[in-house]
C-alpha positions in Angstrom: 137.4 192.0 50.6 134.4 194.6 49.7 133.7 197.0 52.4 130.6 199.1 52.6 130.0 202.7 53.7 127.5 203.5 56.6 125.8 206.7 55.7 125.2 207.2 59.8 128.4 206.3 61.5 130.4 207.3 58.5 132.5 204.0 58.5 133.5 201.3 56.3 132.4 198.0 56.9 132.3 194.5 55.6 129.1 193.9 54.0 127.8 191.4 56.7 127.8 194.3 59.2 124.9 195.5 56.8 121.0 195.1 57.1 119.7 192.8 54.0 117.7 194.4 51.8 117.0 192.1 48.6 115.1 194.8 46.8 118.4 197.1 46.2 120.7 197.1 43.8 123.4 196.0 46.0 121.5 193.9 48.3 121.8 195.8 51.8 120.8 198.9 53.3 123.4 201.8 53.5 123.1 201.7 57.4 125.4 199.1 59.2 123.5 196.8 61.3 124.2 198.6 65.1 123.1 202.1 63.5 120.1 200.5 61.8 118.7 199.0 65.4 119.9 202.3 67.4 117.3 204.2 64.8 115.1 201.6 64.9 114.7 201.8 68.7 114.6 205.7 68.8 111.6 205.5 66.5 110.1 202.4 68.4 110.4 204.9 71.5 109.2 207.9 69.8 105.8 206.4 68.3 105.1 203.8 71.6 102.5 206.0 72.8 101.3 207.0 69.4 100.8 203.4 68.7 99.1 202.5 71.5 96.6 205.3 71.4 95.8 204.0 67.8 95.8 200.5 68.7 93.0 201.8 71.4 90.9 203.9 69.1 91.0 200.6 66.7 89.8 198.5 69.3 87.0 200.9 70.2 85.8 201.2 66.7 85.7 197.2 66.3 84.1 196.9 69.5 81.4 199.6 68.5 81.1 197.6 64.9 80.6 194.3 66.4 78.2 195.4 69.0 76.2 197.2 66.1 76.1 194.2 64.2 75.1 191.8 67.1 72.5 194.5 68.1 70.8 194.1 64.9 71.3 190.4 64.3 69.3 189.8 67.7 67.4 192.7 68.4 67.0 194.6 65.3 68.1 197.8 66.5 71.4 199.9 65.6 74.1 201.1 68.5 72.6 204.7 68.3 69.1 203.2 69.0 70.8 201.5 72.5 72.2 204.6 73.2 69.0 206.3 72.7 67.4 203.8 75.1 70.5 204.5 77.6 70.0 208.3 77.5 66.3 207.4 78.2 67.1 205.7 81.3 69.6 208.4 82.5 72.3 205.8 82.1 70.8 203.4 84.7 69.8 199.9 85.3 65.7 200.1 84.6 65.2 198.1 87.8 68.1 198.7 90.3 69.1 201.9 89.2 72.7 201.3 89.4 74.5 203.7 87.0 76.2 201.9 84.0 79.6 202.8 84.5 79.5 200.7 87.6 79.6 197.8 85.0 82.4 196.4 83.2 80.3 195.5 80.2 77.3 197.3 78.6 73.8 197.0 80.4 71.9 193.8 78.9 68.7 194.3 76.5 65.9 193.4 78.0 63.0 192.0 76.1 59.6 190.0 75.9 60.2 186.7 74.9 57.3 186.3 73.1 56.8 189.7 71.0 60.4 190.3 70.9 59.5 193.9 72.3 62.3 195.7 74.3 61.3 196.6 77.5 64.8 198.5 78.4 68.0 197.7 79.6 68.8 196.1 82.9 72.5 194.8 84.6 73.4 191.6 84.3 72.0 190.7 88.0 68.5 192.1 87.5 68.2 190.5 83.4 69.6 187.2 85.3 67.0 187.5 88.0 64.1 187.8 85.7 65.4 185.0 83.3 65.5 182.8 86.3 61.9 183.6 87.2 61.1 182.9 83.6 59.6 186.5 83.5 56.7 185.2 85.4 54.7 187.9 87.4 53.3 185.3 89.7 56.8 184.0 90.5 57.9 187.7 91.2 55.0 187.8 93.3 55.8 184.5 95.2 59.6 185.5 95.7 58.3 188.6 97.4 56.0 187.3 99.7 58.7 184.6 100.4 61.4 187.6 101.1 58.4 189.5 103.3 57.5 186.4 105.6 60.9 184.9 105.8 62.6 188.0 107.3 64.6 187.2 110.6 64.9 190.1 113.3 
């Protein structure tokens, strides 16, 4: 039986104790499976935080690219234009003035459905309220009147 020498543990072992590597002349690595696994584990732990950070960075870049494409497609603005509007609004919902940091998702773009003109950035609740009231000023006044006259003291 032919034995192979491990370059790490310096032992001669049978070929089945070595990691297969078809691209090499011998068809197996120079490290036995035990040494190879130990080194792989060390490198995995050593690079774990780096790989997590890299994955987060790639994820953020992807989210920004996807957001940019979506904004271009739906509203004909870029992510930087969205961010400029956000700065103008002091990073708050334009109606309730809650900070954007209070929300898990970006503020919604409120726009006129007839002209397509952007009116501002709103939180989900404020944007939905306008949507449910069909952007109707008369319905908004009726809602205000209803709230004022139905107060129970």
